[in-house]
C-alpha positions, 0 to 999 in steps of 0.5 A: 661693816667688818666686825671681828666677832666676840672682840671686847673693848675697854675705854677709859679716861681720867676725866670725862668721856663725851660721845656724839657718835658711835662707840660699839663692841662686837663682844663686851664693852667697858667704859670708865670715866674719872668724872662723867660719861655724856652720850648723845650718840650710840653706845652699844655692845653685843654682849655685856655693857658696863659703864663706871663714872666718877662723881658726876655720873651719866648723862644720856640723851642717845642710845645705850644698848646691849643686844645679848647681855646686860647694861650695868652702870655704877660709880667710883665714889661711895655715894648716890649714882646720878643718871640723867636719861632725858630723851635717852634710851637704855636697852638690854 
């Protein structure tokens, strides 16, 4: 693949983000959804990976990874963060 080194990516949606493929960045990756983030594929970043969801939280049965940084998950609401990682993997 022809990746551009240190290229950061930000992806945002008013409602849901549903990934069944690959979302990746050669730098940092920021994902924000107004409602929920669902991943059955691969979400990866070389540097830091940040995911922000609305009320519904994160459902991951795929791979969420940061090669040389951290994985941060938060929500927009001032309430408990809901993460369902059944059959999923998170790596940093």
